[in-house]
PDB file of N, CA, C, O and CB in Angstrom:
ATOM      1  N   UNK A   1      -8.254  -5.746  11.857  1.00  0.00           N
ATOM      2  CA  UNK A   1      -6.936  -5.409  11.486  1.00  0.00           C
ATOM      3  C   UNK A   1      -6.912  -4.135  10.650  1.00  0.00           C
ATOM      4  O   UNK A   1      -7.828  -3.920   9.857  1.00  0.00           O
ATOM      5  CB  UNK A   1      -6.312  -6.543  10.752  1.00  0.00           C
ATOM      6  N   UNK A   2      -5.923  -3.302  10.795  1.00  0.00           N
ATOM      7  CA  UNK A   2      -5.821  -2.025  10.117  1.00  0.00           C
ATOM      8  C   UNK A   2      -5.589  -2.250   8.654  1.00  0.00           C
ATOM      9  O   UNK A   2      -4.747  -3.060   8.265  1.00  0.00           O
ATOM     10  CB  UNK A   2      -4.710  -1.173  10.708  1.00  0.00           C
ATOM     11  N   UNK A   3      -6.348  -1.521   7.821  1.00  0.00           N
ATOM     12  CA  UNK A   3      -6.262  -1.673   6.355  1.00  0.00           C
ATOM     13  C   UNK A   3      -4.822  -1.370   5.880  1.00  0.00           C
ATOM     14  O   UNK A   3      -4.293  -2.081   5.026  1.00  0.00           O
ATOM     15  CB  UNK A   3      -7.293  -0.717   5.636  1.00  0.00           C
ATOM     16  N   UNK A   4      -4.229  -0.378   6.402  1.00  0.00           N
ATOM     17  CA  UNK A   4      -2.842  -0.019   5.964  1.00  0.00           C
ATOM     18  C   UNK A   4      -1.877  -1.153   6.258  1.00  0.00           C
ATOM     19  O   UNK A   4      -1.000  -1.443   5.445  1.00  0.00           O
ATOM     20  CB  UNK A   4      -2.347   1.283   6.675  1.00  0.00           C
ATOM     21  N   UNK A   5      -2.024  -1.792   7.397  1.00  0.00           N
ATOM     22  CA  UNK A   5      -1.122  -2.898   7.744  1.00  0.00           C
ATOM     23  C   UNK A   5      -1.296  -4.106   6.838  1.00  0.00           C
ATOM     24  O   UNK A   5      -0.335  -4.809   6.525  1.00  0.00           O
ATOM     25  CB  UNK A   5      -1.344  -3.315   9.178  1.00  0.00           C
ATOM     26  N   UNK A   6      -2.551  -4.339   6.416  1.00  0.00           N
ATOM     27  CA  UNK A   6      -2.816  -5.444   5.486  1.00  0.00           C
ATOM     28  C   UNK A   6      -2.184  -5.119   4.119  1.00  0.00           C
ATOM     29  O   UNK A   6      -1.551  -5.981   3.508  1.00  0.00           O
ATOM     30  CB  UNK A   6      -4.364  -5.692   5.339  1.00  0.00           C
ATOM     31  N   UNK A   7      -2.352  -3.919   3.661  1.00  0.00           N
ATOM     32  CA  UNK A   7      -1.758  -3.512   2.381  1.00  0.00           C
ATOM     33  C   UNK A   7      -0.266  -3.584   2.436  1.00  0.00           C
ATOM     34  O   UNK A   7       0.366  -4.043   1.485  1.00  0.00           O
ATOM     35  CB  UNK A   7      -2.185  -2.109   2.003  1.00  0.00           C
ATOM     36  N   UNK A   8       0.321  -3.140   3.531  1.00  0.00           N
ATOM     37  CA  UNK A   8       1.779  -3.177   3.664  1.00  0.00           C
ATOM     38  C   UNK A   8       2.275  -4.606   3.706  1.00  0.00           C
ATOM     39  O   UNK A   8       3.333  -4.899   3.148  1.00  0.00           O
ATOM     40  CB  UNK A   8       2.229  -2.429   4.919  1.00  0.00           C
ATOM     41  N   UNK A   9       1.536  -5.523   4.359  1.00  0.00           N
ATOM     42  CA  UNK A   9       1.894  -6.909   4.344  1.00  0.00           C
ATOM     43  C   UNK A   9       1.891  -7.487   2.959  1.00  0.00           C
ATOM     44  O   UNK A   9       2.757  -8.290   2.613  1.00  0.00           O
ATOM     45  CB  UNK A   9       0.987  -7.672   5.207  1.00  0.00           C
ATOM     46  N   UNK A  10       0.908  -7.081   2.145  1.00  0.00           N
ATOM     47  CA  UNK A  10       0.857  -7.531   0.743  1.00  0.00           C
ATOM     48  C   UNK A  10       2.082  -7.001  -0.003  1.00  0.00           C
ATOM     49  O   UNK A  10       2.750  -7.756  -0.709  1.00  0.00           O
ATOM     50  CB  UNK A  10      -0.461  -7.050   0.045  1.00  0.00           C
ATOM     51  N   UNK A  11       2.383  -5.694   0.151  1.00  0.00           N
ATOM     52  CA  UNK A  11       3.513  -5.101  -0.559  1.00  0.00           C
ATOM     53  C   UNK A  11       4.846  -5.721  -0.169  1.00  0.00           C
ATOM     54  O   UNK A  11       5.757  -5.806  -0.992  1.00  0.00           O
ATOM     55  CB  UNK A  11       3.556  -3.622  -0.304  1.00  0.00           C
ATOM     56  N   UNK A  12       4.961  -6.138   1.037  1.00  0.00           N
ATOM     57  CA  UNK A  12       6.210  -6.790   1.489  1.00  0.00           C
ATOM     58  C   UNK A  12       6.271  -8.258   1.074  1.00  0.00           C
ATOM     59  O   UNK A  12       7.300  -8.906   1.265  1.00  0.00           O
ATOM     60  CB  UNK A  12       6.343  -6.684   3.016  1.00  0.00           C
ATOM     61  N   UNK A  13       5.177  -8.800   0.503  1.00  0.00           N
ATOM     62  CA  UNK A  13       5.193 -10.178   0.057  1.00  0.00           C
ATOM     63  C   UNK A  13       4.851 -11.164   1.137  1.00  0.00           C
ATOM     64  O   UNK A  13       5.061 -12.364   0.954  1.00  0.00           O
ATOM     65  CB  UNK A  13       6.509 -10.507  -0.496  1.00  0.00           C
ATOM     66  N   UNK A  14       4.319 -10.698   2.283  1.00  0.00           N
ATOM     67  CA  UNK A  14       3.971 -11.601   3.358  1.00  0.00           C
ATOM     68  C   UNK A  14       2.644 -12.337   3.126  1.00  0.00           C
ATOM     69  O   UNK A  14       2.438 -13.441   3.631  1.00  0.00           O
ATOM     70  CB  UNK A  14       3.907 -10.837   4.643  1.00  0.00           C
ATOM     71  N   UNK A  15       1.741 -11.699   2.345  1.00  0.00           N
ATOM     72  CA  UNK A  15       0.489 -12.327   1.987  1.00  0.00           C
ATOM     73  C   UNK A  15       0.234 -12.114   0.522  1.00  0.00           C
ATOM     74  O   UNK A  15       0.805 -11.197  -0.069  1.00  0.00           O
ATOM     75  CB  UNK A  15      -0.665 -11.783   2.824  1.00  0.00           C
ATOM     76  N   UNK A  16      -0.609 -12.933  -0.094  1.00  0.00           N
ATOM     77  CA  UNK A  16      -0.969 -12.785  -1.477  1.00  0.00           C
ATOM     78  C   UNK A  16      -2.059 -11.752  -1.647  1.00  0.00           C
ATOM     79  O   UNK A  16      -2.668 -11.326  -0.666  1.00  0.00           O
ATOM     80  CB  UNK A  16      -1.401 -14.101  -2.047  1.00  0.00           C
ATOM     81  N   UNK A  17      -2.318 -11.335  -2.898  1.00  0.00           N
ATOM     82  CA  UNK A  17      -3.366 -10.398  -3.147  1.00  0.00           C
ATOM     83  C   UNK A  17      -4.693 -10.992  -2.782  1.00  0.00           C
ATOM     84  O   UNK A  17      -5.560 -10.298  -2.252  1.00  0.00           O
ATOM     85  CB  UNK A  17      -3.357  -9.960  -4.573  1.00  0.00           C
ATOM     86  N   UNK A  18      -4.868 -12.251  -3.052  1.00  0.00           N
ATOM     87  CA  UNK A  18      -6.152 -12.933  -2.661  1.00  0.00           C
ATOM     88  C   UNK A  18      -6.342 -12.908  -1.152  1.00  0.00           C
ATOM     89  O   UNK A  18      -7.444 -12.632  -0.677  1.00  0.00           O
ATOM     90  CB  UNK A  18      -6.172 -14.420  -3.161  1.00  0.00           C
ATOM     91  N   UNK A  19      -5.307 -13.186  -0.400  1.00  0.00           N
ATOM     92  CA  UNK A  19      -5.388 -13.164   1.056  1.00  0.00           C
ATOM     93  C   UNK A  19      -5.695 -11.763   1.552  1.00  0.00           C
ATOM     94  O   UNK A  19      -6.478 -11.576   2.483  1.00  0.00           O
ATOM     95  CB  UNK A  19      -4.085 -13.673   1.676  1.00  0.00           C
ATOM     96  N   UNK A  20      -5.081 -10.801   0.932  1.00  0.00           N
ATOM     97  CA  UNK A  20      -5.302  -9.394   1.258  1.00  0.00           C
ATOM     98  C   UNK A  20      -6.795  -9.025   1.072  1.00  0.00           C
ATOM     99  O   UNK A  20      -7.405  -8.349   1.901  1.00  0.00           O
ATOM    100  CB  UNK A  20      -4.398  -8.487   0.366  1.00  0.00           C
ATOM    101  N   UNK A  21      -7.339  -9.502  -0.049  1.00  0.00           N
ATOM    102  CA  UNK A  21      -8.759  -9.290  -0.362  1.00  0.00           C
ATOM    103  C   UNK A  21      -9.674  -9.966   0.664  1.00  0.00           C
ATOM    104  O   UNK A  21     -10.688  -9.402   1.074  1.00  0.00           O
ATOM    105  CB  UNK A  21      -9.075  -9.819  -1.767  1.00  0.00           C
ATOM    106  N   UNK A  22      -9.310 -11.146   1.058  1.00  0.00           N
ATOM    107  CA  UNK A  22     -10.118 -11.868   2.005  1.00  0.00           C
ATOM    108  C   UNK A  22     -10.135 -11.139   3.395  1.00  0.00           C
ATOM    109  O   UNK A  22     -11.172 -11.026   4.048  1.00  0.00           O
ATOM    110  CB  UNK A  22      -9.580 -13.317   2.142  1.00  0.00           C
ATOM    111  N   UNK A  23      -8.972 -10.673   3.787  1.00  0.00           N
ATOM    112  CA  UNK A  23      -8.891  -9.977   5.065  1.00  0.00           C
ATOM    113  C   UNK A  23      -9.664  -8.673   5.049  1.00  0.00           C
ATOM    114  O   UNK A  23     -10.350  -8.333   6.013  1.00  0.00           O
ATOM    115  CB  UNK A  23      -7.449  -9.712   5.425  1.00  0.00           C
ATOM    116  N   UNK A  24      -9.546  -7.924   3.916  1.00  0.00           N
ATOM    117  CA  UNK A  24     -10.220  -6.654   3.800  1.00  0.00           C
ATOM    118  C   UNK A  24     -11.713  -6.817   3.405  1.00  0.00           C
ATOM    119  O   UNK A  24     -12.503  -5.881   3.528  1.00  0.00           O
ATOM    120  CB  UNK A  24      -9.492  -5.790   2.779  1.00  0.00           C
ATOM    121  N   UNK A  25     -12.060  -7.986   2.946  1.00  0.00           N
ATOM    122  CA  UNK A  25     -13.429  -8.220   2.473  1.00  0.00           C
ATOM    123  C   UNK A  25     -13.715  -7.488   1.174  1.00  0.00           C
ATOM    124  O   UNK A  25     -14.794  -6.925   0.987  1.00  0.00           O
ATOM    125  CB  UNK A  25     -14.431  -7.793   3.530  1.00  0.00           C
ATOM    126  N   UNK A  26     -12.747  -7.504   0.289  1.00  0.00           N
ATOM    127  CA  UNK A  26     -12.877  -6.783  -1.019  1.00  0.00           C
ATOM    128  C   UNK A  26     -12.770  -7.753  -2.145  1.00  0.00           C
ATOM    129  O   UNK A  26     -12.143  -8.808  -2.048  1.00  0.00           O
ATOM    130  CB  UNK A  26     -11.798  -5.682  -1.181  1.00  0.00           C
ATOM    131  N   UNK A  27     -13.420  -7.352  -3.249  1.00  0.00           N
ATOM    132  CA  UNK A  27     -13.345  -8.160  -4.486  1.00  0.00           C
ATOM    133  C   UNK A  27     -12.139  -7.701  -5.300  1.00  0.00           C
ATOM    134  O   UNK A  27     -11.507  -6.702  -4.957  1.00  0.00           O
ATOM    135  CB  UNK A  27     -14.667  -8.034  -5.335  1.00  0.00           C
ATOM    136  N   UNK A  28     -11.812  -8.424  -6.380  1.00  0.00           N
ATOM    137  CA  UNK A  28     -10.610  -8.164  -7.167  1.00  0.00           C
ATOM    138  C   UNK A  28     -10.621  -6.717  -7.724  1.00  0.00           C
ATOM    139  O   UNK A  28      -9.616  -6.012  -7.634  1.00  0.00           O
ATOM    140  CB  UNK A  28     -10.500  -9.194  -8.327  1.00  0.00           C
ATOM    141  N   UNK A  29     -11.761  -6.286  -8.298  1.00  0.00           N
ATOM    142  CA  UNK A  29     -11.793  -4.935  -8.879  1.00  0.00           C
ATOM    143  C   UNK A  29     -11.624  -3.848  -7.792  1.00  0.00           C
ATOM    144  O   UNK A  29     -11.012  -2.808  -8.036  1.00  0.00           O
ATOM    145  CB  UNK A  29     -13.127  -4.719  -9.644  1.00  0.00           C
ATOM    146  N   UNK A  30     -12.167  -4.102  -6.610  1.00  0.00           N
ATOM    147  CA  UNK A  30     -12.012  -3.183  -5.502  1.00  0.00           C
ATOM    148  C   UNK A  30     -10.513  -3.146  -5.048  1.00  0.00           C
ATOM    149  O   UNK A  30      -9.976  -2.086  -4.725  1.00  0.00           O
ATOM    150  CB  UNK A  30     -12.954  -3.607  -4.320  1.00  0.00           C
ATOM    151  N   UNK A  31      -9.891  -4.295  -5.039  1.00  0.00           N
ATOM    152  CA  UNK A  31      -8.483  -4.357  -4.672  1.00  0.00           C
ATOM    153  C   UNK A  31      -7.592  -3.603  -5.650  1.00  0.00           C
ATOM    154  O   UNK A  31      -6.667  -2.895  -5.249  1.00  0.00           O
ATOM    155  CB  UNK A  31      -8.038  -5.794  -4.586  1.00  0.00           C
ATOM    156  N   UNK A  32      -7.886  -3.764  -6.954  1.00  0.00           N
ATOM    157  CA  UNK A  32      -7.126  -3.065  -7.964  1.00  0.00           C
ATOM    158  C   UNK A  32      -7.237  -1.554  -7.762  1.00  0.00           C
ATOM    159  O   UNK A  32      -6.235  -0.841  -7.830  1.00  0.00           O
ATOM    160  CB  UNK A  32      -7.606  -3.460  -9.362  1.00  0.00           C
ATOM    161  N   UNK A  33      -8.432  -1.074  -7.520  1.00  0.00           N
ATOM    162  CA  UNK A  33      -8.678   0.361  -7.265  1.00  0.00           C
ATOM    163  C   UNK A  33      -7.980   0.820  -5.992  1.00  0.00           C
ATOM    164  O   UNK A  33      -7.385   1.896  -5.944  1.00  0.00           O
ATOM    165  CB  UNK A  33     -10.190   0.642  -7.159  1.00  0.00           C
ATOM    166  N   UNK A  34      -8.064  -0.006  -4.979  1.00  0.00           N
ATOM    167  CA  UNK A  34      -7.456   0.338  -3.697  1.00  0.00           C
ATOM    168  C   UNK A  34      -5.953   0.403  -3.797  1.00  0.00           C
ATOM    169  O   UNK A  34      -5.344   1.329  -3.261  1.00  0.00           O
ATOM    170  CB  UNK A  34      -7.856  -0.660  -2.636  1.00  0.00           C
ATOM    171  N   UNK A  35      -5.348  -0.529  -4.450  1.00  0.00           N
ATOM    172  CA  UNK A  35      -3.888  -0.500  -4.645  1.00  0.00           C
ATOM    173  C   UNK A  35      -3.446   0.678  -5.465  1.00  0.00           C
ATOM    174  O   UNK A  35      -2.401   1.270  -5.193  1.00  0.00           O
ATOM    175  CB  UNK A  35      -3.417  -1.768  -5.306  1.00  0.00           C
ATOM    176  N   UNK A  36      -4.209   1.025  -6.451  1.00  0.00           N
ATOM    177  CA  UNK A  36      -3.893   2.202  -7.317  1.00  0.00           C
ATOM    178  C   UNK A  36      -3.936   3.481  -6.482  1.00  0.00           C
ATOM    179  O   UNK A  36      -3.026   4.302  -6.588  1.00  0.00           O
ATOM    180  CB  UNK A  36      -4.909   2.310  -8.526  1.00  0.00           C
ATOM    181  N   UNK A  37      -4.961   3.674  -5.659  1.00  0.00           N
ATOM    182  CA  UNK A  37      -5.096   4.879  -4.858  1.00  0.00           C
ATOM    183  C   UNK A  37      -4.068   4.892  -3.731  1.00  0.00           C
ATOM    184  O   UNK A  37      -3.523   5.954  -3.428  1.00  0.00           O
ATOM    185  CB  UNK A  37      -6.513   4.987  -4.289  1.00  0.00           C
ATOM    186  N   UNK A  38      -3.788   3.779  -3.115  1.00  0.00           N
ATOM    187  CA  UNK A  38      -2.856   3.710  -2.027  1.00  0.00           C
ATOM    188  C   UNK A  38      -1.459   4.025  -2.529  1.00  0.00           C
ATOM    189  O   UNK A  38      -0.644   4.562  -1.780  1.00  0.00           O
ATOM    190  CB  UNK A  38      -2.902   2.343  -1.366  1.00  0.00           C
ATOM    191  N   UNK A  39      -1.168   3.702  -3.777  1.00  0.00           N
ATOM    192  CA  UNK A  39       0.134   4.002  -4.331  1.00  0.00           C
ATOM    193  C   UNK A  39       0.379   5.486  -4.407  1.00  0.00           C
ATOM    194  O   UNK A  39       1.512   5.922  -4.202  1.00  0.00           O
ATOM    195  CB  UNK A  39       0.274   3.391  -5.686  1.00  0.00           C
ATOM    196  N   UNK A  40      -0.642   6.290  -4.697  1.00  0.00           N
ATOM    197  CA  UNK A  40      -0.479   7.721  -4.755  1.00  0.00           C
ATOM    198  C   UNK A  40      -0.333   8.364  -3.390  1.00  0.00           C
ATOM    199  O   UNK A  40       0.281   9.425  -3.277  1.00  0.00           O
ATOM    200  CB  UNK A  40      -1.625   8.321  -5.465  1.00  0.00           C
ATOM    201  N   UNK A  41      -0.880   7.752  -2.351  1.00  0.00           N
ATOM    202  CA  UNK A  41      -0.767   8.285  -1.018  1.00  0.00           C
ATOM    203  C   UNK A  41       0.526   7.909  -0.311  1.00  0.00           C
ATOM    204  O   UNK A  41       0.892   8.521   0.692  1.00  0.00           O
ATOM    205  CB  UNK A  41      -1.913   7.833  -0.218  1.00  0.00           C
ATOM    206  N   UNK A  42       1.199   6.929  -0.820  1.00  0.00           N
ATOM    207  CA  UNK A  42       2.363   6.360  -0.153  1.00  0.00           C
ATOM    208  C   UNK A  42       3.528   7.381  -0.229  1.00  0.00           C
ATOM    209  O   UNK A  42       3.811   7.915  -1.301  1.00  0.00           O
ATOM    210  CB  UNK A  42       2.766   4.981  -0.812  1.00  0.00           C
ATOM    211  N   UNK A  43       4.195   7.645   0.906  1.00  0.00           N
ATOM    212  CA  UNK A  43       5.307   8.592   0.877  1.00  0.00           C
ATOM    213  C   UNK A  43       6.467   8.080   0.059  1.00  0.00           C
ATOM    214  O   UNK A  43       6.642   6.869  -0.079  1.00  0.00           O
ATOM    215  CB  UNK A  43       5.770   8.896   2.275  1.00  0.00           C
ATOM    216  N   UNK A  44       7.247   8.961  -0.473  1.00  0.00           N
ATOM    217  CA  UNK A  44       8.396   8.562  -1.318  1.00  0.00           C
ATOM    218  C   UNK A  44       9.419   7.853  -0.444  1.00  0.00           C
ATOM    219  O   UNK A  44      10.009   6.869  -0.889  1.00  0.00           O
ATOM    220  CB  UNK A  44       9.048   9.807  -2.035  1.00  0.00           C
ATOM    221  N   UNK A  45       9.652   8.308   0.773  1.00  0.00           N
ATOM    222  CA  UNK A  45      10.584   7.686   1.640  1.00  0.00           C
ATOM    223  C   UNK A  45      10.030   7.674   3.058  1.00  0.00           C
ATOM    224  O   UNK A  45       8.968   8.245   3.306  1.00  0.00           O
ATOM    225  CB  UNK A  45      11.923   8.389   1.574  1.00  0.00           C
ATOM    226  N   UNK A  46      10.713   7.049   3.972  1.00  0.00           N
ATOM    227  CA  UNK A  46      10.280   7.015   5.333  1.00  0.00           C
ATOM    228  C   UNK A  46      10.347   8.430   5.940  1.00  0.00           C
ATOM    229  O   UNK A  46       9.523   8.781   6.784  1.00  0.00           O
ATOM    230  CB  UNK A  46      11.133   6.024   6.136  1.00  0.00           C
ATOM    231  N   UNK A  47      11.310   9.225   5.516  1.00  0.00           N
ATOM    232  CA  UNK A  47      11.446  10.577   5.958  1.00  0.00           C
ATOM    233  C   UNK A  47      10.855  11.492   4.867  1.00  0.00           C
ATOM    234  O   UNK A  47      11.481  11.661   3.821  1.00  0.00           O
ATOM    235  CB  UNK A  47      12.937  10.917   6.261  1.00  0.00           C
ATOM    236  N   UNK A  48       9.659  12.089   5.084  1.00  0.00           N
ATOM    237  CA  UNK A  48       9.013  12.878   4.046  1.00  0.00           C
ATOM    238  C   UNK A  48       9.767  14.181   3.751  1.00  0.00           C
ATOM    239  O   UNK A  48       9.496  14.834   2.742  1.00  0.00           O
ATOM    240  CB  UNK A  48       7.587  13.188   4.453  1.00  0.00           C
ATOM    241  N   UNK A  49      10.702  14.562   4.615  1.00  0.00           N
ATOM    242  CA  UNK A  49      11.441  15.782   4.411  1.00  0.00           C
ATOM    243  C   UNK A  49      12.821  15.523   3.901  1.00  0.00           C
ATOM    244  O   UNK A  49      13.560  14.758   4.520  1.00  0.00           O
ATOM    245  CB  UNK A  49      11.508  16.560   5.664  1.00  0.00           C
ATOM    246  N   UNK A  50      13.197  16.103   2.835  1.00  0.00           N
ATOM    247  CA  UNK A  50      14.502  15.873   2.264  1.00  0.00           C
ATOM    248  C   UNK A  50      15.185  17.214   2.027  1.00  0.00           C
ATOM    249  O   UNK A  50      14.528  18.205   1.706  1.00  0.00           O
ATOM    250  CB  UNK A  50      14.396  15.065   0.957  1.00  0.00           C
ATOM    251  N   UNK A  51      16.475  17.241   2.183  1.00  0.00           N
ATOM    252  CA  UNK A  51      17.246  18.441   1.860  1.00  0.00           C
ATOM    253  C   UNK A  51      17.906  18.208   0.531  1.00  0.00           C
ATOM    254  O   UNK A  51      18.623  17.223   0.355  1.00  0.00           O
ATOM    255  CB  UNK A  51      18.301  18.775   2.962  1.00  0.00           C
ATOM    256  N   UNK A  52      17.675  19.105  -0.415  1.00  0.00           N
ATOM    257  CA  UNK A  52      18.217  18.966  -1.718  1.00  0.00           C
ATOM    258  C   UNK A  52      19.097  20.169  -2.032  1.00  0.00           C
ATOM    259  O   UNK A  52      18.687  21.319  -1.880  1.00  0.00           O
ATOM    260  CB  UNK A  52      17.111  18.805  -2.740  1.00  0.00           C
ATOM    261  N   UNK A  53      20.321  19.871  -2.475  1.00  0.00           N
ATOM    262  CA  UNK A  53      21.221  20.919  -2.873  1.00  0.00           C
ATOM    263  C   UNK A  53      21.291  21.003  -4.361  1.00  0.00           C
ATOM    264  O   UNK A  53      21.649  20.019  -5.008  1.00  0.00           O
ATOM    265  CB  UNK A  53      22.585  20.705  -2.296  1.00  0.00           C
ATOM    266  N   UNK A  54      20.964  22.136  -4.943  1.00  0.00           N
ATOM    267  CA  UNK A  54      20.869  22.297  -6.394  1.00  0.00           C
ATOM    268  C   UNK A  54      22.180  22.722  -7.057  1.00  0.00           C
ATOM    269  O   UNK A  54      22.155  23.197  -8.192  1.00  0.00           O
ATOM    270  CB  UNK A  54      19.808  23.304  -6.715  1.00  0.00           C
ATOM    271  N   UNK A  55      23.321  22.568  -6.387  1.00  0.00           N
ATOM    272  CA  UNK A  55      24.579  22.979  -6.958  1.00  0.00           C
ATOM    273  C   UNK A  55      25.168  21.897  -7.809  1.00  0.00           C
ATOM    274  O   UNK A  55      26.245  22.076  -8.377  1.00  0.00           O
ATOM    275  CB  UNK A  55      25.540  23.369  -5.888  1.00  0.00           C
TER     276      UNK A  55
END
């Protein structure tokens, strides 16, 4: 299973953090680090391009 899909399932509340770790084969400290780094990579919105009017 794709790592990103497992993490997304956890974020959506479909699986617990423990289940996420079991699927990925990671320990608690590894999961904490992974969630922290994945948060920085996650796009702000589904559409990464936004038009902003500064008026």
